Backbone as CSV, one residue per row, in Angstrom:
resi,resn,N_x,N_y,N_z,CA_x,CA_y,CA_z,C_x,C_y,C_z
1,MET,-22.855,15.054,0.702,-21.670,14.421,1.460,-22.697,13.185,2.213
2,GLY,-21.737,12.434,2.427,-22.595,10.736,3.000,-22.444,10.922,4.436
3,GLU,-23.168,10.118,4.868,-23.608,9.942,6.515,-21.920,9.525,7.096
4,ILE,-21.935,9.836,8.599,-20.696,9.855,9.089,-20.970,8.773,10.192
5,PHE,-20.048,7.553,10.288,-20.115,6.724,11.292,-19.233,6.634,11.844
6,ALA,-19.143,6.259,13.392,-17.995,6.130,14.435,-17.404,4.662,14.342
7,GLY,-16.080,4.536,14.456,-15.479,3.054,14.348,-14.206,2.975,15.110
8,LYS,-13.758,1.537,15.232,-12.429,1.743,15.936,-11.571,0.855,14.890
9,ILE,-10.129,0.963,15.107,-9.105,0.477,14.126,-8.726,-0.877,14.991
10,MET,-8.933,-2.015,14.668,-8.883,-3.102,15.002,-7.614,-3.921,14.866
11,LYS,-6.328,-3.391,13.785,-5.550,-3.875,13.308,-5.134,-3.229,12.268
12,ILE,-3.623,-2.848,12.187,-3.070,-2.134,11.408,-1.895,-2.940,10.992
13,GLU,-1.923,-3.597,9.359,-0.978,-4.570,9.062,-0.450,-4.496,7.411
14,GLY,0.623,-4.373,7.139,0.920,-4.293,5.808,0.450,-3.314,5.119
15,GLY,0.297,-2.236,5.510,-0.125,-1.044,4.522,-1.786,-0.951,4.307
16,ARG,-2.355,-2.184,5.328,-3.969,-2.366,5.524,-4.418,-1.847,7.037
17,MET,-5.731,-1.419,6.858,-6.674,-1.569,8.285,-7.807,-1.914,8.154
18,TRP,-7.864,-2.641,9.565,-9.154,-3.341,9.810,-10.025,-2.737,10.766
19,ILE,-11.090,-2.122,10.402,-12.009,-1.379,11.208,-13.259,-1.870,11.503
20,VAL,-13.561,-1.851,12.969,-15.131,-2.199,12.945,-15.912,-1.042,13.256
21,ALA,-16.804,-0.594,12.451,-17.760,0.733,12.744,-19.120,0.328,12.670
22,ASP,-19.726,1.304,13.144,-21.253,1.436,13.175,-21.831,1.417,11.597
23,ALA,-22.682,1.091,11.519,-23.574,0.625,9.953,-24.730,1.210,9.965
24,PRO,-25.252,1.757,8.700,-26.675,1.834,8.554,-27.706,0.854,8.281
25,PRO,-28.824,1.298,8.560,-29.624,-0.102,8.286,-29.450,-0.622,6.546
26,GLU,-29.372,-1.979,6.356,-29.111,-2.557,5.399,-30.185,-2.269,4.049
27,GLU,-31.105,-1.620,4.258,-32.025,-1.393,3.191,-31.518,-0.296,2.844
28,LEU,-31.064,1.166,3.620,-30.832,2.115,3.549,-29.348,2.214,2.592
29,ALA,-28.600,1.292,3.071,-27.049,1.034,2.459,-27.241,0.581,1.174
30,ALA,-28.412,-0.531,0.653,-28.748,-1.065,-0.303,-29.299,0.244,-1.365
31,TYR,-30.210,0.757,-0.958,-30.793,1.821,-1.629,-29.790,2.821,-1.934
32,ARG,-28.980,3.307,-1.046,-27.890,4.674,-1.636,-26.642,3.808,-2.342
33,LYS,-26.716,2.480,-2.282,-25.219,1.858,-3.006,-24.234,2.296,-2.158
34,TYR,-24.144,2.323,-1.205,-22.849,2.550,-0.509,-21.956,1.768,-1.055
35,ARG,-20.798,2.175,-1.336,-19.399,1.296,-1.776,-18.328,2.072,-0.984
36,ASP,-18.119,3.384,-1.483,-16.757,3.918,-0.969,-16.856,4.600,0.439
37,VAL,-15.767,4.682,1.133,-15.822,5.163,2.505,-14.578,6.621,2.543
38,LEU,-14.622,7.261,3.399,-13.781,8.430,3.614,-13.331,7.966,5.068
39,ILE,-12.247,7.864,5.686,-11.704,7.459,6.826,-10.825,8.445,7.325
40,GLU,-11.414,9.133,8.701,-10.264,10.016,9.369,-9.652,9.396,10.212
41,CYS,-8.461,9.445,10.655,-7.698,8.661,11.900,-7.673,9.902,12.824
42,ARG,-8.031,9.997,13.771,-7.807,10.801,14.846,-6.630,10.367,15.886
43,ASP,-5.844,11.590,16.055,-4.630,11.465,17.008,-5.157,10.872,18.305
44,GLY,-4.874,9.709,19.003,-5.177,9.229,20.389,-4.326,9.796,21.221
45,ARG,-3.468,11.061,21.063,-2.725,11.589,22.276,-3.388,13.065,22.054
46,LEU,-3.721,12.889,23.932,-3.877,14.523,24.174,-2.839,15.407,23.838
47,ARG,-3.545,16.586,23.451,-2.678,17.898,23.308,-1.750,18.329,24.607
48,SER,-0.531,18.689,24.399,0.440,18.771,25.741,0.329,20.115,25.891
49,LEU,0.651,20.364,27.315,0.460,21.743,28.378,1.254,22.679,27.241
50,GLN,2.431,21.899,26.666,3.203,23.165,25.949,2.418,23.711,24.862
51,GLN,1.871,22.719,24.138,0.824,23.365,23.052,-0.084,23.985,23.660
52,LEU,-0.491,24.051,24.933,-1.923,24.569,25.176,-1.234,26.028,25.745
53,ARG,-0.155,26.020,26.196,0.402,27.210,26.590,0.791,27.926,25.334
54,LYS,1.410,27.549,24.482,1.492,28.324,23.247,0.200,28.726,22.670
55,ALA,-0.905,28.080,22.580,-2.369,28.323,22.117,-2.446,29.690,22.544
56,TYR,-2.156,29.879,24.168,-3.113,31.020,24.954,-1.974,32.175,24.418
57,VAL,-0.890,32.072,24.601,-0.034,33.089,23.967,-0.320,34.063,23.076
58,LEU,-0.789,33.047,21.817,-1.085,33.728,20.492,-2.569,34.306,20.758
59,LEU,-3.696,33.535,21.262,-5.017,34.015,21.690,-4.786,35.175,22.668
60,ASN,-4.127,35.368,23.470,-3.992,36.757,24.088,-3.352,37.837,23.311
61,ALA,-2.385,37.602,22.284,-1.689,38.425,21.679,-2.724,38.849,20.566
62,ILE,-3.790,38.132,20.284,-4.863,38.413,19.090,-5.974,39.470,19.888
63,SER,-6.288,38.858,20.949,-7.161,39.378,21.644,-6.820,41.017,22.175
64,ALA,-5.729,41.334,22.381,-4.895,42.759,22.760,-4.837,43.243,21.288
65,TRP,-4.607,42.652,20.436,-4.405,43.327,19.115,-5.693,43.626,18.740
66,SER,-6.818,43.013,18.883,-8.154,43.250,18.482,-8.959,44.218,19.128
67,GLY,-8.219,44.760,19.893,-8.852,45.761,20.861,-9.264,45.328,22.196
68,TYR,-8.405,44.578,22.691,-8.932,43.831,24.009,-9.905,43.156,24.011
69,THR,-10.607,42.606,22.937,-11.659,41.616,22.979,-11.203,40.498,24.203
70,PRO,-12.256,39.933,25.044,-12.097,39.061,26.240,-11.514,38.160,25.464
71,VAL,-10.504,37.317,25.964,-9.644,36.229,25.510,-10.671,34.886,25.115
72,GLU,-11.690,34.841,26.064,-12.611,33.296,25.529,-13.490,33.754,24.222
73,ALA,-13.760,34.750,23.988,-14.472,35.518,22.805,-13.762,35.393,21.758
74,THR,-12.501,35.875,21.905,-11.354,35.325,20.619,-11.110,34.185,20.549
75,LYS,-10.957,33.322,21.453,-10.991,31.644,21.255,-12.065,31.300,20.485
76,GLU,-13.066,31.570,21.035,-14.549,30.856,20.151,-14.366,31.457,18.639
77,MET,-13.803,32.584,18.345,-14.242,33.224,17.033,-12.873,32.633,16.272
78,MET,-11.677,32.388,16.644,-10.532,31.842,15.948,-10.899,30.344,16.054
79,LYS,-11.557,29.496,16.785,-11.984,28.219,16.523,-12.865,27.729,15.496
80,MET,-13.811,29.182,15.317,-14.751,28.971,14.259,-13.876,29.025,12.808
81,ALA,-13.317,30.109,12.891,-12.184,30.322,11.846,-11.384,29.276,11.411
82,PHE,-10.800,28.634,12.496,-10.069,27.515,12.029,-10.859,26.230,11.648
83,ARG,-11.947,25.961,12.389,-12.671,24.719,11.820,-12.993,24.940,10.356
84,ALA,-13.293,26.371,9.492,-13.817,26.497,8.487,-12.632,26.521,7.741
85,SER,-11.414,26.254,8.003,-10.308,26.146,7.140,-9.848,24.894,6.982
86,VAL,-10.364,23.855,7.464,-9.825,22.516,7.425,-10.939,21.710,6.750
87,ILE,-10.659,20.240,6.171,-11.366,19.554,5.758,-11.269,18.352,7.102
88,THR,-12.450,18.145,7.433,-12.486,17.249,8.665,-13.875,16.581,8.522
89,LEU,-13.835,15.515,9.045,-15.126,14.911,9.600,-15.824,15.257,10.797
90,GLN,-15.109,15.822,11.679,-15.359,16.236,13.228,-16.545,17.431,12.963
91,GLU,-17.414,16.929,13.849,-18.626,17.861,14.065,-18.254,18.919,15.310
92,GLY,-19.091,20.079,15.072,-18.565,21.064,16.359,-17.388,21.796,16.139
93,LEU,-17.088,22.364,17.189,-16.160,23.416,17.640,-14.829,22.797,18.377
94,PRO,-13.569,22.663,18.090,-12.839,21.524,18.717,-12.467,22.623,20.104
95,SER,-12.326,21.832,21.069,-12.138,22.358,22.701,-10.633,22.078,22.826
96,LEU,-9.839,23.103,23.350,-8.588,23.095,23.382,-8.515,22.269,24.885
97,ALA,-9.494,21.892,25.746,-9.024,20.808,26.776,-8.955,19.531,26.523
98,SER,-9.711,19.102,25.282,-9.982,17.657,24.714,-8.970,17.621,23.434
99,MET,-8.521,18.532,22.724,-7.836,18.567,21.669,-6.842,17.609,21.492
100,ASP,-6.802,16.893,20.317,-5.689,16.016,20.466,-4.463,16.374,19.840
101,MET,-2.931,16.123,19.963,-1.858,16.748,19.606,-2.036,17.248,18.055
102,THR,-2.165,16.534,17.335,-2.084,16.556,15.813,-2.998,17.996,15.597
103,GLU,-4.240,17.876,15.905,-5.156,19.238,15.691,-4.762,20.287,16.211
104,CYS,-4.319,20.326,17.443,-3.641,21.519,18.210,-2.643,22.009,17.276
105,ARG,-1.585,21.026,16.953,-0.782,21.598,16.114,-0.981,22.256,14.975
106,LYS,-1.998,21.805,14.457,-2.611,22.394,13.450,-3.320,24.217,13.689
107,PHE,-3.853,24.012,14.883,-4.656,25.207,15.392,-3.654,26.292,15.727
108,ILE,-2.392,25.633,15.879,-1.400,26.704,16.706,-0.872,27.398,15.254
109,ASP,-0.484,26.531,14.219,-0.325,27.159,13.194,-1.052,27.822,12.233
110,PHE,-2.264,27.787,12.471,-3.441,28.593,12.008,-3.184,29.844,12.522
111,LEU,-3.049,29.774,13.979,-2.847,31.059,14.895,-1.888,32.244,14.458
112,VAL,-0.900,30.918,14.186,0.653,31.787,13.711,0.456,32.445,12.610
113,ARG,-0.307,31.676,11.614,-0.284,32.253,10.171,-1.396,33.711,10.347
114,PHE,-2.197,33.484,11.017,-3.050,34.739,11.520,-2.457,35.989,11.806
115,CYS,-1.722,35.698,12.821,-0.557,36.996,13.096,0.115,37.506,12.329
116,VAL,0.808,36.926,11.476,1.642,37.271,10.478,1.410,37.890,9.660
117,GLU,0.169,37.166,9.155,-0.838,38.022,8.132,-1.351,39.512,8.395
118,ASN,-1.424,39.604,9.936,-2.164,40.713,10.252,-1.456,41.665,11.013
119,ASN,-0.091,41.108,11.132,1.175,41.845,11.786,0.645,41.937,13.506
120,VAL,-0.024,41.037,14.048,-0.192,40.921,15.489,1.112,40.937,15.984
121,PRO,1.104,41.755,17.283,2.452,42.068,18.126,2.495,41.067,19.042
122,LEU,3.738,40.361,19.243,3.996,39.526,20.379,5.052,40.014,21.268
123,TYR,4.845,40.002,22.564,5.876,40.729,23.526,6.617,39.422,24.540
124,LYS,7.942,39.174,24.320,8.338,38.812,25.303,8.858,37.198,24.707
125,VAL,8.212,36.946,23.627,8.665,35.495,23.209,8.373,35.927,21.456
126,GLY,9.303,35.325,20.980,9.345,35.122,19.523,8.555,34.326,18.804
127,MET,7.703,34.812,17.813,6.880,33.805,16.927,7.591,32.288,16.612
128,TYR,8.983,32.394,16.291,9.404,31.096,15.984,9.545,30.058,17.354
129,ASP,9.293,30.452,18.489,9.140,29.793,19.714,7.654,29.072,19.956
130,LEU,6.768,29.611,19.218,5.563,29.259,19.112,5.115,28.370,18.018
131,ALA,5.971,28.633,16.917,5.353,27.812,15.617,5.298,26.380,15.757
132,GLU,4.597,25.621,15.346,4.512,24.217,15.545,5.246,23.534,13.750
133,ASP,4.963,24.099,12.945,5.719,24.243,11.565,6.372,25.237,11.398
134,ILE,7.843,25.070,11.554,8.508,26.482,11.249,8.929,26.528,9.638
135,PRO,8.845,25.745,8.859,9.200,26.265,7.580,7.939,26.886,7.084
136,ALA,6.598,26.071,7.277,5.295,27.095,7.161,5.626,28.338,7.684
137,TYR,6.002,28.600,8.834,5.714,29.856,9.419,6.894,30.801,8.563
138,ILE,8.104,30.355,7.825,8.994,31.153,7.544,8.416,31.535,6.289
139,TYR,7.922,30.591,5.396,7.262,30.847,4.421,6.220,32.250,4.702
140,GLN,5.587,31.911,5.508,4.251,33.076,5.581,5.109,34.516,5.886
141,CYS,6.191,34.545,6.563,6.850,35.731,6.750,7.413,36.065,5.688
142,LEU,7.845,35.270,4.603,8.369,35.699,3.664,7.484,36.250,2.826
143,LEU,6.290,35.634,2.496,5.060,36.479,1.703,4.641,37.486,2.276
144,HIS,4.810,38.306,3.559,4.268,39.053,4.104,5.341,39.978,4.497
145,LYS,6.849,39.778,4.142,7.713,40.727,4.498,8.227,41.021,5.874
146,ARG,7.919,39.793,6.741,8.034,39.776,8.110,9.126,39.065,8.472
147,CYS,10.018,39.950,9.497,11.210,39.218,10.204,10.915,37.761,10.921
148,ALA,11.288,36.887,10.467,11.314,35.312,11.412,11.684,35.619,12.318
149,VAL,12.492,36.591,13.091,12.757,36.708,14.379,11.997,37.548,15.266
150,CYS,11.631,38.660,14.641,11.291,39.685,15.851,9.450,40.096,15.160
151,GLY,9.762,39.824,13.943,7.814,40.440,13.208,7.979,41.678,12.530
152,ARG,9.312,42.423,12.727,9.411,43.730,12.211,9.723,43.359,10.314
153,ARG,9.202,44.805,9.885,9.596,44.651,8.383,10.732,43.904,7.787
154,ALA,10.753,43.407,7.059,12.154,42.414,6.609,12.478,42.386,5.047
155,ASP,13.613,42.425,4.982,14.253,42.158,3.819,14.605,40.898,3.704
156,LEU,15.025,40.485,2.322,15.570,38.815,1.997,16.473,39.059,2.110
157,HIS,17.138,37.812,2.959,18.432,37.667,2.996,18.963,35.960,2.299
158,HIS,19.688,36.398,1.368,19.943,35.096,0.543,20.772,34.008,1.401
159,VAL,20.331,32.672,1.604,21.265,31.850,2.242,22.283,31.421,1.342
160,ASP,21.406,31.123,-0.315,22.494,30.626,-1.106,22.580,32.130,-1.884
161,HIS,24.019,32.312,-1.774,24.395,33.471,-2.061,24.567,33.755,-3.505
162,ILE,24.545,34.723,-4.272,24.520,35.061,-5.477,26.409,35.093,-5.708
163,GLY,26.968,35.213,-5.197,28.613,35.005,-5.374,29.091,36.391,-5.982
164,MET,30.564,36.208,-5.719,31.452,37.298,-6.040,30.997,37.804,-7.634
165,GLY,30.633,39.099,-7.816,30.469,39.286,-9.480,28.888,39.262,-10.079
166,GLY,28.396,38.254,-8.990,26.958,38.533,-9.570,25.970,39.296,-9.577
167,ASN,25.107,39.536,-10.351,24.056,40.629,-10.438,22.776,40.228,-10.178
168,ARG,22.339,40.756,-8.895,20.799,40.214,-8.153,19.670,40.466,-9.214
169,HIS,20.280,41.597,-10.149,18.922,42.047,-10.864,19.091,41.129,-12.387
170,THR,19.895,40.454,-12.557,19.808,39.394,-13.990,20.078,38.258,-13.387
171,THR,20.357,37.613,-12.008,20.432,36.226,-11.795,18.990,35.951,-11.689
172,GLY,18.862,34.450,-11.881,17.554,33.937,-11.677,17.592,33.297,-10.020
173,HIS,16.547,33.598,-9.336,16.199,33.276,-7.888,15.591,32.299,-7.777
174,LEU,14.750,31.389,-8.578,14.016,30.340,-8.256,14.822,29.173,-7.566
175,GLY,14.219,28.594,-6.464,14.848,27.514,-6.088,16.177,27.841,-5.009
176,ARG,16.630,29.311,-5.029,17.862,29.478,-4.078,17.029,29.777,-2.769
177,ARG,18.161,29.316,-1.550,17.341,29.727,-0.238,17.244,31.015,0.503
178,ALA,16.257,31.170,1.055,16.356,32.551,1.637,15.451,32.956,2.975
179,LEU,15.795,33.703,3.771,15.141,34.043,5.068,15.000,35.424,5.064
180,PRO,13.513,36.073,5.767,13.389,37.115,5.762,13.607,37.743,7.188
181,LEU,14.588,38.830,6.843,14.889,39.210,8.081,15.172,40.867,8.194
182,CYS,14.776,41.462,9.556,14.889,42.867,9.604,16.261,43.321,9.618
183,ARG,16.376,44.813,9.431,17.743,45.005,9.570,19.055,44.923,10.482
184,GLU,18.409,44.622,11.773,18.926,44.562,13.054,19.149,43.024,12.917
185,HIS,18.340,41.943,12.941,18.797,40.718,12.710,19.832,40.369,11.632
186,HIS,19.767,41.400,10.533,20.088,40.962,9.261,21.845,41.285,9.898
187,THR,22.118,42.433,10.360,23.331,42.671,11.071,23.660,42.094,11.957
188,ILE,23.191,41.064,12.662,23.733,40.409,13.727,24.236,38.886,13.062
189,LEU,23.208,38.464,11.999,23.719,37.640,11.261,24.780,37.574,10.862
190,HIS,25.337,38.816,10.371,26.817,39.107,9.969,27.777,38.965,10.675
191,THR,27.550,39.227,12.165,28.652,39.088,13.105,28.842,37.639,13.523
192,MET,28.433,36.606,13.156,28.494,35.203,13.613,28.037,34.121,12.662
193,PRO,28.948,33.081,12.544,28.334,32.068,11.624,27.049,31.963,11.387
194,GLU,26.776,31.681,9.913,25.077,31.647,9.562,24.272,30.402,10.105
195,GLN,24.877,29.311,10.214,24.220,28.160,10.783,23.979,28.561,12.309
196,GLU,25.298,28.876,12.957,24.603,29.299,14.398,23.544,30.183,14.551
197,PHE,23.467,31.339,14.044,22.421,32.126,13.961,20.903,31.555,13.708
198,MET,21.252,30.582,12.487,19.932,29.838,12.364,19.411,28.704,13.258
199,ASP,20.301,28.308,14.087,20.198,27.437,15.065,19.865,28.080,16.113
200,GLN,20.411,29.285,16.606,20.041,29.964,17.639,18.529,30.341,17.683
201,TYR,17.734,30.902,16.415,16.598,31.114,16.209,15.796,30.026,15.538
202,HIS,16.165,28.979,15.707,15.326,27.931,14.957,14.772,28.201,13.586
203,LEU,15.435,28.658,12.662,15.327,29.288,11.548,15.577,27.832,10.244
204,VAL,14.626,27.946,9.227,14.981,27.075,8.323,14.855,27.979,7.232
205,PRO,15.884,28.173,6.139,15.827,28.709,4.690,14.918,28.282,3.838
206,ILE,14.016,29.083,3.569,12.795,28.566,2.315,13.404,28.736,0.940
207,PRO,13.440,27.699,-0.157,13.673,28.034,-1.379,12.598,28.934,-2.046
208,ILE,13.189,30.096,-2.645,12.401,31.040,-3.168,11.333,30.509,-4.791
209,ASP,9.991,30.650,-4.413,9.392,29.931,-5.348,8.812,31.327,-6.185
210,HIS,7.515,30.763,-7.142,7.329,31.678,-7.913,6.386,33.251,-7.130
211,ARG,5.769,32.781,-5.831,5.310,33.607,-5.247,6.153,34.501,-4.398
212,ILE,6.977,33.807,-3.963,8.102,34.782,-3.009,8.607,35.747,-4.081
213,ALA,9.111,35.282,-5.142,10.055,36.141,-6.376,8.870,37.282,-6.740
214,LYS,7.528,36.968,-6.870,6.935,37.906,-7.066,6.592,39.210,-6.231
215,VAL,6.486,38.803,-4.660,6.694,39.539,-3.534,7.747,40.475,-3.754
216,TYR,9.140,39.953,-4.004,10.439,40.804,-3.907,10.638,41.390,-5.165
217,ARG,10.079,41.070,-6.465,10.007,41.450,-7.659,11.426,40.911,-8.171
218,LEU,11.588,39.356,-7.856,13.069,38.914,-8.485,13.108,38.230,-9.717
219,ASN,14.121,38.335,-10.213,14.036,37.437,-11.375,13.796,36.401,-11.401
220,GLU,13.001,35.484,-11.912,12.840,34.018,-11.663,13.720,33.090,-12.347
221,ARG,14.190,33.597,-13.454,15.377,32.916,-14.432,16.388,34.216,-14.781
222,SER,17.714,33.547,-14.846,18.895,34.458,-15.082,18.324,35.005,-16.683
223,GLU,18.873,35.889,-16.993,18.841,36.811,-18.420,19.070,35.743,-19.415
224,LYS,20.168,35.015,-18.852,21.251,34.243,-20.059,19.837,33.095,-20.139
225,ASP,19.531,32.217,-19.094,18.563,31.103,-19.322,17.197,31.639,-20.071
226,ALA,16.693,32.722,-19.752,15.686,33.497,-20.543,16.070,33.654,-22.238
227,SER,17.144,34.180,-22.297,17.732,34.229,-24.062,17.653,32.923,-24.421
228,ASP,18.045,32.010,-23.711,18.419,30.689,-24.252,17.206,29.997,-24.790
229,SER,16.299,30.191,-23.712,14.584,29.866,-23.870,14.159,30.430,-25.038
230,HIS,14.600,31.723,-25.357,13.628,32.216,-26.356,14.272,31.644,-27.674
231,ARG,15.610,31.468,-27.661,16.159,31.137,-29.027,15.619,29.833,-28.992
232,GLU,15.360,28.641,-28.143,14.850,27.453,-28.714,13.363,27.470,-28.939
233,ASN,12.674,28.550,-28.293,11.148,28.687,-28.682,10.800,30.193,-29.273
234,PRO,11.539,30.111,-30.571,11.198,31.206,-31.236,9.658,31.882,-31.404
């Protein structure tokens, strides 16, 4: 890895940036044949109070789930795990007090993913209200069979329906949109317009991919498509 130098963006125009940055000694730059640089643009906006509240709701939930580890200790452990999971030029651990809006968004989604993967319970608030990246949150819920509304064990709800006379065991599922819902919320969905339900809980259906199909043991292609492919490639 090369050396890191701080700089300032002076101008952005026509898809190009003009940057003034600190520089190494000319002799060292010539010796090391510096040519290419990697630029990381930092968000100049301070994280919002709403983001700060979201982060602490998640950190308190993780603290309670782990055996009531002091929340400050939980925060430091999660910040270390977060920093190890992202590619960044920044040194040291991030601080929630001075974290920028983009990094805080990523930190919150990291905490949400941790909670989904480890079935960390939340009380009085839905995970869908905490996630910054809703599609990424729902995708993780699909992979771990967690209801996107309440976090309980979920089944697959097809938003793109199979249709009358269709057979889920022989139909191809790749690309069909779906949501992970527990039995209770699956039942509630069928008592109201589907879009109204999704709007109420800020849900976005996710297209089924290979990973999701494997989790739910779904056919990726219909038997007809598979048969046609076999005839074309004997």
